[in-house]
C-alpha positions as CSV (number, residue, x, y, z in Angstrom):
1,M,77.0,106.6,145.0
2,K,77.5,108.9,142.0
3,I,80.9,110.0,143.3
4,R,81.8,106.4,143.8
5,R,80.9,105.6,140.1
6,I,82.9,108.5,138.9
7,I,85.9,107.4,140.9
8,G,85.5,103.9,139.6
9,Y,85.3,105.0,136.0
10,T,88.3,107.2,136.5
11,A,90.3,104.3,138.0
12,L,89.2,102.0,135.1
13,A,90.3,104.6,132.5
14,A,93.7,105.0,134.3
15,V,94.2,101.2,134.2
16,V,93.3,101.0,130.5
17,A,95.6,103.9,129.7
18,A,98.4,102.3,131.7
19,A,97.8,99.0,129.9
20,V,98.0,100.7,126.6
21,L,101.2,102.5,127.4
22,C,102.8,99.3,128.8
23,G,101.6,97.4,125.8
24,R,103.0,99.9,123.3
25,A,106.3,99.9,125.2
26,W,106.4,96.1,125.1
27,L,105.6,95.9,121.4
28,S,107.9,98.7,120.2
29,P,111.1,97.4,118.6
30,A,114.2,97.8,120.7
31,G,117.9,98.1,119.8
32,T,119.5,99.1,116.5
33,E,117.1,99.3,113.6
34,P,117.9,96.7,111.0
35,Q,118.4,98.0,107.5
36,P,116.7,96.1,104.7
37,P,118.9,94.8,101.9
38,V,117.2,97.0,99.4
39,A,115.6,100.5,99.7
40,G,112.9,99.9,97.2
41,T,114.6,102.0,94.6
42,P,117.0,101.5,91.7
43,A,120.7,102.2,92.5
44,D,120.8,104.8,89.6
45,L,118.3,107.1,91.4
46,A,120.8,108.5,93.8
47,A,119.1,111.9,94.2
48,A,117.2,112.0,97.5
49,V,114.0,113.5,95.9
50,A,114.0,111.0,93.0
51,H,114.6,108.3,95.5
52,G,111.7,109.4,97.6
53,E,109.4,109.8,94.6
54,Y,110.0,106.2,93.6
55,L,109.3,105.0,97.1
56,A,106.2,107.1,97.3
57,K,104.9,105.6,94.1
58,A,105.8,102.1,95.3
59,A,103.8,102.8,98.5
60,D,100.9,104.2,96.4
61,C,100.6,107.3,98.6
62,V,98.9,109.4,95.9
63,A,96.0,107.1,95.3
64,C,94.7,107.4,98.8
65,H,95.7,111.0,99.5
66,T,94.0,112.5,96.5
67,A,90.3,113.3,96.2
68,Q,88.6,112.7,92.9
69,G,89.5,115.6,90.7
70,G,91.7,117.1,93.4
71,T,95.3,118.1,93.6
72,P,97.7,115.1,94.1
73,Y,98.6,114.5,97.7
74,A,96.2,117.2,99.0
75,G,94.0,114.7,100.8
76,G,90.2,114.7,101.1
77,R,89.5,111.3,99.6
78,P,86.7,109.5,101.5
79,F,86.9,105.9,102.6
80,K,83.6,104.4,103.5
81,L,84.2,101.7,106.0
82,P,81.9,99.5,108.1
83,F,82.3,101.9,111.1
84,G,82.0,105.2,109.2
85,T,83.7,107.4,106.7
86,L,87.3,108.5,107.0
87,Y,89.0,111.2,105.0
88,A,92.6,111.1,103.8
89,T,94.9,113.8,105.1
90,N,96.9,116.5,103.3
91,L,100.5,115.4,102.6
92,T,101.7,118.6,100.8
93,P,104.1,121.0,102.5
94,D,101.4,123.4,103.6
95,K,102.3,124.4,107.2
96,D,98.8,124.7,108.5
97,T,96.9,121.8,106.8
98,G,99.7,119.6,105.5
99,I,103.1,118.3,106.8
100,G,105.1,121.5,106.4
101,N,105.7,121.8,110.1
102,W,106.2,118.1,110.9
103,S,109.5,117.0,112.3
104,D,111.3,113.9,111.0
105,D,110.4,112.0,114.1
106,A,106.8,113.0,114.0
107,F,106.5,111.9,110.4
108,V,108.2,108.6,111.0
109,Q,106.0,107.9,114.0
110,A,102.8,108.6,112.0
111,V,103.9,106.3,109.1
112,R,105.3,103.4,111.1
113,A,103.5,103.6,114.5
114,G,100.2,105.1,113.5
115,I,100.5,108.1,115.9
116,G,99.7,111.5,114.4
117,S,99.4,115.0,115.7
118,H,95.8,114.3,116.9
119,G,96.5,111.0,118.5
120,N,96.3,107.4,117.2
121,L,95.5,107.0,113.5
122,Y,92.9,104.6,112.2
123,P,94.2,101.4,110.4
124,A,92.7,102.6,107.1
125,M,96.1,104.3,107.0
126,P,98.2,101.1,106.5
127,Y,100.8,101.7,109.2
128,T,100.3,98.1,110.2
129,S,102.3,97.4,107.0
130,Y,104.4,100.5,106.8
131,T,105.8,99.7,110.2
132,Q,108.3,97.4,108.4
133,L,109.8,100.4,106.4
134,S,113.3,101.6,107.2
135,R,113.6,105.1,108.7
136,D,115.7,106.2,105.8
137,D,113.0,105.2,103.3
138,V,110.3,107.0,105.3
139,L,112.3,110.1,105.4
140,A,113.1,109.9,101.7
141,I,109.4,109.8,101.0
142,K,109.0,112.9,103.3
143,Q,111.7,114.7,101.4
144,Y,109.9,114.1,98.1
145,L,106.6,115.3,99.6
146,L,108.2,118.5,100.8
147,S,109.3,119.2,97.2
148,L,105.7,119.4,96.1
149,P,103.7,122.6,95.8
150,A,102.0,123.4,99.1
151,V,98.2,123.2,99.0
152,H,96.1,124.8,101.8
153,Q,93.3,122.3,102.2
154,A,92.0,120.7,105.3
155,P,90.2,117.4,104.9
156,P,86.5,117.1,106.0
157,A,86.0,115.9,109.5
158,N,85.7,112.1,109.8
159,E,82.2,110.8,110.1
160,L,82.3,108.1,112.7
161,S,79.7,107.0,115.3
162,F,80.5,106.3,118.9
163,P,82.6,104.6,120.1
164,Y,84.6,104.6,116.8
165,N,85.1,108.3,117.0
166,Q,87.2,108.0,120.2
167,R,90.8,107.8,119.1
168,V,91.9,106.6,122.5
169,G,90.3,103.3,121.6
170,M,92.9,102.8,118.9
171,G,95.5,102.5,121.6
172,V,93.7,99.3,122.8
173,W,93.3,98.1,119.2
174,N,97.1,98.5,118.7
175,V,97.9,96.4,121.8
176,L,95.5,93.7,120.5
177,F,96.3,93.7,116.8
178,F,99.4,95.8,116.0
179,H,103.0,94.5,116.3
180,E,105.5,97.2,115.5
181,Q,108.4,95.7,113.7
182,R,110.9,96.4,111.0
183,F,111.5,94.3,107.9
184,A,114.1,91.6,108.5
185,T,115.7,89.8,105.6
186,D,115.4,86.0,105.3
187,P,119.0,84.7,104.8
188,A,117.6,81.5,103.4
189,K,116.0,83.4,100.6
190,S,117.5,85.1,97.5
191,V,118.1,88.9,97.3
192,E,115.3,89.1,94.7
193,W,112.9,87.3,97.0
194,N,113.8,89.7,99.9
195,R,113.4,92.6,97.7
196,G,110.0,91.4,96.5
197,A,108.9,90.7,100.1
198,Y,109.8,94.3,101.1
199,L,108.0,95.7,98.2
200,A,104.9,93.6,98.8
201,T,104.6,93.5,102.5
202,A,106.0,96.9,103.5
203,L,105.9,99.5,100.7
204,G,103.1,98.0,98.5
205,H,101.1,96.8,101.6
206,C,99.3,94.2,99.4
207,G,97.8,92.4,102.4
208,E,95.8,95.5,103.5
209,C,93.4,94.9,100.6
210,H,93.9,91.3,99.7
211,T,93.7,89.8,103.2
212,P,90.3,89.3,104.9
213,R,89.8,91.0,108.3
214,N,88.3,89.8,111.6
215,A,85.6,91.4,113.6
216,G,88.1,93.9,115.0
217,F,89.1,95.0,111.5
218,A,92.6,93.4,111.8
219,M,94.0,91.3,109.1
220,K,93.6,87.5,109.4
221,S,97.2,86.4,109.1
222,R,96.3,82.8,108.5
223,D,94.3,83.9,105.4
224,Y,97.1,86.2,104.0
225,L,96.4,87.3,100.5
226,S,93.4,84.9,100.1
227,G,91.1,87.7,99.0
228,A,88.8,90.2,100.6
229,E,86.1,92.8,100.0
230,I,86.9,96.5,100.3
231,E,84.6,99.4,99.7
232,G,82.2,97.1,97.8
233,W,85.0,95.7,95.5
234,K,86.6,92.3,95.5
235,A,90.4,92.1,96.0
236,Y,91.0,88.7,94.7
237,N,93.2,85.8,95.9
238,T,96.9,86.4,95.0
239,T,98.3,83.4,96.8
240,S,100.0,80.5,94.9
241,D,96.8,78.5,95.0
242,Q,96.2,76.8,91.6
243,S,92.4,77.0,91.6
244,Y,91.6,80.3,93.4
245,G,94.8,82.3,93.3
246,I,97.5,83.0,90.7
247,G,99.3,79.6,90.9
248,A,98.2,78.7,87.4
249,W,99.3,82.0,85.9
250,S,102.6,82.2,84.1
251,D,105.3,84.5,85.5
252,Q,104.8,86.7,82.4
253,Q,101.0,86.9,83.0
254,V,101.6,88.0,86.6
255,A,104.3,90.5,85.7
256,Q,102.1,92.0,82.9
257,Y,99.1,92.3,85.1
258,L,101.1,94.1,87.8
259,S,102.9,96.5,85.4
260,Q,100.2,97.0,82.8
261,G,96.9,96.1,84.5
262,H,96.1,93.3,82.0
263,A,97.2,89.7,81.6
264,P,96.3,88.1,78.3
265,G,93.7,85.3,78.9
266,R,93.3,86.3,82.6
267,S,92.1,89.6,83.9
268,S,92.2,93.4,83.5
269,A,92.5,95.5,86.6
270,A,89.5,97.6,87.6
271,G,88.4,99.8,90.4
272,P,90.9,100.1,93.3
273,M,93.3,97.7,91.6
274,A,93.4,99.9,88.5
275,D,94.3,102.8,90.8
276,V,97.2,100.7,92.1
277,V,98.5,99.9,88.7
278,E,98.0,103.5,87.4
279,H,99.6,105.3,90.3
280,S,102.1,102.8,91.6
281,L,102.9,99.5,89.9
282,Q,103.5,100.8,86.3
283,Y,106.3,102.9,87.6
284,L,108.3,100.1,89.2
285,T,111.3,98.8,87.3
286,P,111.2,95.5,85.5
287,G,113.5,94.1,88.2
288,D,111.2,95.2,91.0
289,I,108.2,93.7,89.1
290,A,110.2,90.4,88.8
291,A,111.0,90.5,92.5
292,L,107.3,90.9,93.3
293,V,106.4,87.9,91.1
294,T,109.1,85.8,92.9
295,Y,107.7,86.7,96.3
296,L,104.0,86.1,95.3
297,R,105.0,82.7,94.0
298,S,106.2,81.8,97.4
299,V,103.1,82.8,99.3
300,A,101.4,79.6,100.7
301,P,98.3,78.6,98.8
302,A,95.1,79.6,100.6
303,T,91.4,79.5,99.6
304,G,90.0,81.8,102.2
305,A,86.2,82.0,101.8
306,Q,86.4,80.6,98.2
307,T,85.9,76.9,98.7
308,S,83.5,75.9,95.9
309,A,84.0,75.1,92.3
310,A,81.7,78.0,91.4
311,A,84.5,80.4,92.5
312,T,87.2,78.9,90.2
313,I,88.2,80.5,86.9
314,N,86.8,78.9,83.7
315,L,89.2,79.7,80.9
316,D,87.0,78.0,78.3
317,P,83.4,78.9,78.9
318,S,81.2,76.9,76.5
319,A,78.8,79.8,75.5
320,A,81.7,82.1,74.6
321,R,83.5,79.3,72.8
322,A,80.4,78.6,70.7
323,S,80.2,82.3,69.7
324,N,82.2,84.5,67.4
325,A,82.9,88.2,67.4
326,V,79.5,89.2,66.0
327,L,77.1,86.4,66.7
328,P,76.2,84.6,69.9
329,G,76.4,80.8,69.8
330,A,72.9,80.2,71.2
331,V,69.9,82.1,72.4
332,A,69.5,82.2,76.2
333,A,66.6,79.9,77.2
334,N,66.3,81.3,80.7
335,P,64.1,84.4,80.7
336,A,66.3,86.3,83.1
337,L,69.4,85.5,80.9
338,E,67.4,86.5,77.8
339,R,66.9,89.9,79.2
340,G,70.5,90.3,80.1
341,Q,71.5,89.1,76.6
342,R,69.4,91.8,75.0
343,L,71.1,94.4,77.2
344,F,74.5,93.0,76.3
345,A,73.6,93.2,72.6
346,G,72.5,96.8,72.9
347,D,75.5,98.4,74.8
348,C,78.3,95.9,75.4
349,V,79.0,93.7,72.4
350,G,80.6,96.4,70.3
351,C,83.6,96.5,72.7
352,H,83.6,93.1,74.3
353,Q,82.2,90.9,71.4
354,W,80.1,87.7,71.9
355,N,83.2,85.6,72.3
356,G,84.7,87.9,74.9
357,A,87.9,88.4,73.0
358,G,87.5,92.2,73.1
359,R,87.6,94.7,70.2
360,Q,90.4,97.2,69.6
361,S,91.9,96.7,73.1
362,D,92.9,93.6,75.0
363,Y,91.6,95.3,78.1
364,A,88.1,94.7,76.8
365,S,88.5,90.9,76.9
366,L,86.3,89.0,79.4
367,V,87.2,85.3,79.2
368,G,89.4,84.3,82.2
369,S,88.5,87.4,84.2
370,H,87.9,87.1,87.9
371,A,85.0,89.5,87.7
372,V,83.0,87.3,85.3
373,N,83.8,84.1,87.3
374,D,82.6,85.3,90.7
375,P,78.9,84.2,91.1
376,S,78.3,87.0,93.6
377,G,79.1,89.5,90.8
378,A,80.6,92.0,93.3
379,A,83.3,93.5,91.1
380,L,81.2,93.1,87.9
381,V,78.3,95.1,89.3
382,Q,80.7,97.8,90.5
383,V,82.1,98.1,86.9
384,L,78.6,98.1,85.4
385,L,77.4,100.8,87.7
386,N,80.4,103.1,87.9
387,G,82.6,102.1,85.0
388,T,86.4,101.9,85.4
389,S,89.5,103.6,83.9
390,L,93.2,102.9,83.7
391,T,96.0,105.0,82.2
392,V,99.2,103.1,81.5
393,N,102.1,104.4,79.6
394,G,100.0,107.5,78.7
395,R,97.2,105.4,77.1
396,L,93.7,105.5,78.6
397,Q,91.6,102.4,78.8
398,Q,88.1,103.3,79.9
399,M,84.7,101.7,80.3
400,P,81.7,103.9,81.0
401,G,79.3,103.2,83.9
402,F,75.6,102.5,83.3
403,A,74.2,103.7,86.6
404,G,72.2,106.5,84.9
405,A,71.0,104.3,82.0
406,Y,70.0,101.0,83.7
407,S,67.7,100.2,86.6
408,D,68.8,97.9,89.4
409,S,67.0,95.0,87.8
410,D,68.6,95.7,84.5
411,I,72.1,95.7,86.0
412,A,71.3,92.4,87.8
413,A,70.0,90.8,84.6
414,L,73.0,91.9,82.6
415,A,75.5,90.8,85.3
416,N,73.9,87.3,85.5
417,F,74.0,86.9,81.7
418,V,77.7,87.9,81.6
419,L,78.5,85.5,84.4
420,S,76.8,82.7,82.6
421,H,78.1,83.5,79.1
422,F,81.7,84.3,79.9
423,G,82.3,82.4,83.1
424,S,79.8,79.5,82.9
425,K,78.6,80.6,86.3
426,E,75.1,80.7,87.7
427,G,75.1,84.3,88.9
428,T,73.3,85.3,92.1
429,V,73.1,89.0,91.5
430,T,69.8,90.6,92.7
431,A,68.2,94.0,92.1
432,E,68.4,94.5,95.9
433,Q,72.2,93.9,95.9
434,V,72.6,96.4,93.0
435,G,70.5,98.9,94.9
436,K,72.7,98.7,98.0
437,L,75.9,99.2,96.0
438,R,74.3,102.1,94.1
439,A,73.2,103.8,97.3
440,A,76.7,103.3,98.9
441,Q,78.4,105.4,96.2
C-alpha cells in the first residue's frame, strides 16, 4: 500500500511538472521579438552605460535591491508579505553573491520570465510587468549594473512557511497567472501615449503596487490601478476616476507629484511612493513625465474597493477652513478628538499649522491629501509611527516618527483628529490597529 502511494505521488508530480512545462511553452512568446517604439531613455544618452542607468532608474531597481543603510543594489531588503518574508538579491557584479557570472540569457530570463539560478522567482520581483521589456533594454540595465563596484554580500535566506517555500509551486502559479509577452505599440495611439504606456506598465511597473491582488497574489486586471495595500501602506487609486482617482487633478498636478513628490492642494508622497519618487521618477525627463501623464489619463476609471463618499477627497474641510495658521477654528467636542487635538497642538501644529497649509515647506500641507481623507487611516498611521522622508533635487523633506513617544491609543486619537479636522472624515483608527502595524515593523 505504501509503495502504491509513493508511485501515485510520483506520477502526480510528473503530471504536474509536465503540465507546467507545457504551459510555459504555450505561454512563451514565439517569433521575432517586437521592438518598442521607445527604449525608455532620451536619444541624447547614447552611451550604453548611461542608457542602462536611466532605464534602471525608470525601473526603480535600487529601491527594492538596497537594504536600509546598505550599499545600493547589494540586496538584503526585506519584503514582509502575507505568506512570509522575502529578501532582495544582490545586483552588483560580485561573481559569488551578485550577477558577475550571469550570462545575458540568464539575466534576461530572470527579469522577463521570473526564472533565476535557483529556480522560479516569487512575484515580489515584478517580472510579471518586466516581461514586456525589450531584450535590448534589459541588457542595457545589466551593462549598467556591471559597471558598479562589486559587493560581496549574500541576502538572508527567505523566511517562508510550507508550501510557499517550495519554488516548484511557482511554476504552477505562472501557468495560472503569468502571461509572458512583450510590449506591443498601439498604432491607434500617439507616440507619447505609447511611450507612457511602456514606462508605466513595463519599466515603472505601476500596477504591481496600485492594483489589488486576488487570493493567489496575482493582480486583478479588472481593477487595474484602482488602489491596493502593500506592506501596510496604501497605494492609492491612479485611474482617471474623478472621485477616487486622479481624474480631477490637473496635468500639472499629476506631473509635479510624479517628478517632485508633491502636488499643490493634493498630496505629498510618503512611504514606498516617496521611495519611487526619490530613486526613480525625479530622474525622468520632462518628456517622459508628460508621457506618463498622458497614459494615466487614458486608464479607465475604476473605484476598486473605494465605493463610499467617505473615501473621496475633501478639498475644503470645514474645520481647517475655519482655522488659521496659529489658532484652531473650534474646540473639538468629541472627547476622543479633544485628546487628538491636544497631541496635534503639542507636536504637529508647528509644521502643519491648524489650517493644514504647512509651514516653511509645501510638503507639510495636509488639505487634499489622500492620507487624511482615508477613514481607515492606513497611510496616516504609518507616517505617524515611522515618519517619512523624501530627497528631491538634493533637498531633504522629512517628518519624524512618533512610535517611541506615543502609545497606540495616542496614535489612534491623533490620527482620528487629523482625519476629522483636515479631511472631514470620521476616522476608524483603533489602538489595536496601531499595535498591529507597530508590531509588523
